[in-house]
N, C-alpha and C positions, 0 to 999 in steps of 0.2 A: 584479375580473378576476384570473387564474392568473397565476403567478409570471412566465411567459416573455412574459405581455403586458404585464403594468407593467414588464420590461425594455426591449419594443419601444417604450411610451408613451413611456419615459425619453428613449432615444434621439431620437425623435421632436421629442422638446422641443430638444433640441440641434441636431439639423440645421434645424428649422425657425427657429429664432435666428441660425445661422449663414447661410442662405439669406436672410431678412430683411434681413442687414447686406451682402448682396451678395457672398458668400463661396459657392463649390461646397462640398456639405455631401454624403457617401455614407456610407451603410455598408460595413463591409471586413472579409474576411479569415473567421475561423470562423463568425462570428455568420451570415452572408451563406449559408455552406454548410449551416449547421445549420438555417437557414431553411427552404432549398430542400428538405432531407432530411427535414422535419417533425420536427426534434429541438429541445427545450429548451434555447436558449443558455447557456452559464456566465456568458457577457456580452457587452458589443456595444459594438464598436469604431467611431470614427467618423472618417473621412478627409478632409482639405480642404485647400483651398490658402491657408487663412489662416495668417499666421504665429503663433507661439507667444504673442507680444504681445496679437498682435488677438484673438486667442480668449480670453485673460486679462483682456482689455478688455470683451468682452462679457459673461464670466463672472468678477466680482469676486471670488467664492470658490474659483475652481478654482487648483489646484495646480502648478507647473511639476516634473515628475517625468522630465523628462529632456529638458531646453531644448536640449541638444546636438542632440537628434534629431528634435527639434520634438513633443513628447507632452505634453499636459497634462491633467490629470484634472479633470474637472467634478463636485463632488458633486452631488446633487440629492436630498437627503434622503433618510431611512428605511434608512441604510448602502446605496445605491444610488449608484455613481459612473459616468460614461461617459469613457473614454479618447477623446480627441480627437488625432490625429496629424496634421501637416503632411504634403501628398504628399512625397517624396523619394527618390531615388536614394543607395546606399552606394557611397564609393570607397576603394579600396584593402583593406587588412586582409590579413594572411597568417599570424595568428597563429590562426587557427580559431573566433575569440572574439567579434570586433566589428571593424567595418571604422576606417578610419584618419580616416575624418571622414564625414559625410552632407553631401549639399547638396540645397536644396529644388527639386523638380520637378514634372511634372504627374503626373494619375491612371495614366498611360499605363507612364512610367516606375515608378511606385510599385507598379504591380502586377508589373514584371519582377524587383525586388529580393526581392519574397516566398519563401517555401519553395519550398511545393507548390502544383501548379494548381487543386488544390479549394479552397485558402485565397487563391489569389488574386484570387477574386470582389469584385465591386462591387455594390452594389444603390442606385439612384436612387429617394428614397420619392418624390421630387415625379413622376417620370417614370414610378414604377412598374415600374422594369424593370432587369433584371441587366444588368450592363457586364463583358465576358468578355474580356481581353487576352492571356490566358494557355493559352486553349483548356481552362479549366476545367471548360465545362458538359459535355463530351463523356466526360471524364473521371470525375465525379459520377454522368453516367448509366451507366457502366461499373464503375462503383465501383471506382476504380484511383487508388492515391496514386503521383502521379509527380512528380518534382523537375521545377519551371520552369526550360527552357533544360538545362543542360549539369550533369549532376548531381556530378560531382566539384567543379566551380567553387561551386555552391551550397553542397556539405558544407564546401568550403576556408574561405568567410565564418562558417561557425561550426558546428562538429562535432558538435554536441549536435544538431543536425538529423537527423543518423542514426539517434538515438535517437527522435526526434520522428517520423520516418518508420515505424519499427517502432508505436510507439504509436498513431499515425492509424491504421493499416491494421488493429491490432486492436481498438480503441476504434469505428471505424466499421464493422466487419466486410467490410472491403476487400480486394483485392488488392493487393500492391507488385509496381510496373511494374520487370521485369526489368533494365532499363538502371539504374534508382535502385538497385536490389538489389546489382547487379554492382559499384557504384561504393560502396556500403558494405562489401562483403566487401574491396574493394582499399582502403581508408582506415581497417577497423575499428580498426586500433591507435592510429589519433588521437584517440579519443574519451578516452584516458588524459591528453591534455591539458586535458581540462574540469574544473571545479572539481565536488568529491566532491557538495558541495548540488545542484546543478544536475542533475547523473546520477540522484542519489536521487529527486527529485522528479518526474523521469521515469518512473522506473520504479514510484515506489508509483504515478502516475494510471493506469499501464498495468494493475497489477494489480488496482486498485479499479474502476477505468472498462471497461474491455474485459467485454465480455458471453462472452467464451471468453478468459480470462487465460491459459489454458495454450497457445493457439494462439498468442498474443503471445510466451511464453517460447521456442516452438519456433523463430519466425521469429527471434527475438534469438540464437539458436543457430546457427539456418541461416545470417544473415548473419556471423558472429563476433564479432558485440558480447558475446555473454553470456562467453564465455572471457577478454574484455577486462576487464569490469565486474564479473563475480561469477563467478571462476573454480574456485571450490570448487560451484556449481551446474553446470556445465559439466560438471564429474568426475563427476556421477550418471549420465551418459549411459553405456549399456553396461556398467552394473556390475549385473550378474544378479541377482536375488532367487529364494528356495524359490518353486516354481509351485504348490505348496500354498495358500500364502497367498497368493500374490501372481501370479494369472493372466494379469493386465492386461501383465505384463513386467519390465522392468528399474525401475530410480528413478527415473530422467528421465521414464520414462512415467507410472509410478504419478503422480509428482508433477505432470504435466499435465494428466492426468486430476482431480486433485482442483481443482487451480487451473480447470479448464474447470466443473466443478462449482459454485464459489462462485457466491453471488447478494448484491451489493454491500456487498460486506465491508468493514470496517473495515480501516484499515491494519495494526492490530497484526496480525489474524486472516489477513489477506493475505500478510503478511511470515512470519506463522508455519508457515502451509501452505507456502510457497515453501521454507522452510530445516527444516521439521520433521525430515527424514532426510538432511539436507545432511552428517551424523555418518557417514553407511554407507559410501561408498567409502574411509576411511581407516580403518576397523575390518573392514571384509570380510576373512572367511576361510571356509574350509571345515573346519567338525566335525563330530562323530558326532551322527548325528538319531535317529530310533526305528527299533529293531532293529538299532541299528549301521549303518545306511546312512549315508554322507556327506550332509550337507546345508549349505548356505551361513547363514552366521551371520554375527551383526552388533553383537556382543557390546558392552554400553557405549557402543554408536550416541545413542543420547540424550544422555549425560553429553559426549562429544565434540563432537555435534553443538550442544550449548550453549554451548561454549567457541567453535565457529567461528562460530556465530551472533553474538556479540556482538563478535565481531572483526570480522566484516563489517557491522555496522549502526554499528560504532564508527566503521570506515572510511570510511562513507557519512554520517558526521555527524549520525547521528540522535540524538534527545534522550535524555538518562539515562532517565527512567525509562520510554522506549517499548524502550530495549535492553534492559533489565531485565524488563521485562513478557514480551518477545517471548523471549527467552533461557530465563526461567521456564518458560513454556509449551513449549519443544523439549525443555528438560529433564524436563519431566514427560509427556509426551505418551503414554507406554507406560504410565502408572497406570490408565488407563480399564480397559485388560485385565484388571488384578487386580481390578476392582472387585467381582464377585460373592464373592470371597475374601476382602473387607477386612473387618477388624474395623471397626465401628460408629466408633470414633474416626478411625480412619484416611479411610473415607471421610467423615465431616464435617469433617475438614479439607480433602479434596478438595473439597468441593462449596462450603465456606465461604472457599476462595481465592478473591480478588480478580480471578484470572485466570479464576477458573470459566468461564464463558459462554464465552470463546473457545477452554480446552479442550475444552468439548463439543461446539462445532462443529468444531473439526479433527477430533477422534476420529470424529465422524459421516462428513465428506467423506473420512477414511482410510480408515473399513472399505467405505462406498460402493466406493471407489475399488481395492479388493481383493477381500478375500474376501466381501465381503456382508453380513455378519452383523454385527448392532447388539444382542447377546444383551447385550453390555457396558454398554452404554447404556441399556437398558432397567431393568437394575439400577439404574444410578445415577440414573435419573428417577424409580424407585419411590421411593428413599429422599429425593430430594429433595423430593418431594410429599408425603413424612407430614413433613419437618422446613420446608414453606412459611408454616406459620401462627407458626414459631419460627425464631430464628437458627441454622444450621447451625455457629456459631461462638459462642456464647453469651459473656458475659464470667465471668470466673471467680468461682466461689461465695466463695473464701476467698483471703486473701492475707497476706502475710508477718506483717503482726500477729498473724493469726489463728493462725498456725504455730508462732510464738516464745511465744504465749500456752500453748502446750501442754508448753513447757519445752524446747523444741529451741532452743538457743542460736543467735545471729545466725553466719551462715558457710554455705558450701556447701549444708548440710544442710537449709538454710530452701528452696534454689532447687529441691533434690530433691524433697522434699515438695509444694510448687506445683506442680512439672509431674506427679506422680503423681495430685496429688487433680484436674488437670483432663483428664489422661486417663481415671482414674474418671468425671468429669462428663459427658466427651464420648459413652464408651462405654455408659454406663447412662442418660442422660439425666436424672441426678439433678437436685433443682432446691431440695432442701433442705438447707440450708447448714448446720444443726446435725448432720442426717445425715451430710453428707459428711464434717464434722469428728470424727464419733465414728468414722468408718470410718476416717480417718487416724490418730487417737489409737491405734485397735486393731491395725490392720495396720503402722503405723512409729511404735513409741513412741520417747521422744528418744534414746534409745541403740543403735535400730536403723538399719540401714543402706539407705535405698530400693535 
């Protein structure tokens, strides 16, 4: 069976077990929306009138993951879990993050507490029918993301829902209901009360799951959320670029085009695309161009962008390795343009870098979203093809003991010669250790300084 069929089959086993024990059991939320849209679900949630302890009695291996909220995770093997939640209503809650308490309720009240109408649907597998208590079916048909009831009240229950509204709109390729959008603009500043980790996860899902992530970025900007969560990215709007290299427009527009062109990106690539030109606003200046004519310049924007990218990603509590990888890509994203003029050793370092696949795709998107020329990429690809049967960055042929055996005393001179030998190895493709040592002894005798 396909993965989605396995998910539905797993959920079916849970609902049948609950119904056989006399409980109401419905599929709920996003999985129902996705089923109606013909999309594979990420996961399946079950809503029931059984209390958590009753669910646990039916499924002894189940885990209470949110007993106060009536949520139980039922493991079904093969890494597949189904979350089972008791029908409930949320009571109180003024911090914009969680309710003061929950009370168990019926399915109609449970639907009313959910975020958006298209996420408030239930499906009764026994009767094979959709239950719509929030007018979600018309919005699904019209492809609209609309808050259930009063948008401001929905967001006051959890201000992360503002980001979720944009994410759903982008990932589903829907339109955002005007009243819901207005409520987001009125409350955008309140997103700062949400944890960095929750904001990070919503932004990453938008960037990686939306078929046109650039449209999602524009909506973030239009609703005022971008200036609150990523002010450095919002600052790119209106920053002009030289039209001979960027006929598409300003820095923000360029980034939108690149994001729209991504296809199933890794999180590292998605964030690198978003942040690759974040250093342009603070480095923008007008300097001399060809023929003495003034030209917009962004000298050092790659290095400045790497610093900003690191600050942004650390602020969002990204893992250390993720921060290092993305900031390294941002720092080096201008290297490809120099590829046709690079020494072979430098080119091998570019191709052999652990971030090379991300850098290559970033450069491709960068070119296609601006001047359109892939000449530099072609040069890199030819070199990479030449080294396909071997390591672009092979292990050094000589080590410190080899150098000292040539009469070089222990100290900085050993390291200097090792670097020179490895540079020679990369530049010439040398594979003969003895030949490399002979070259080193000839070019850098013990008394010489490399």
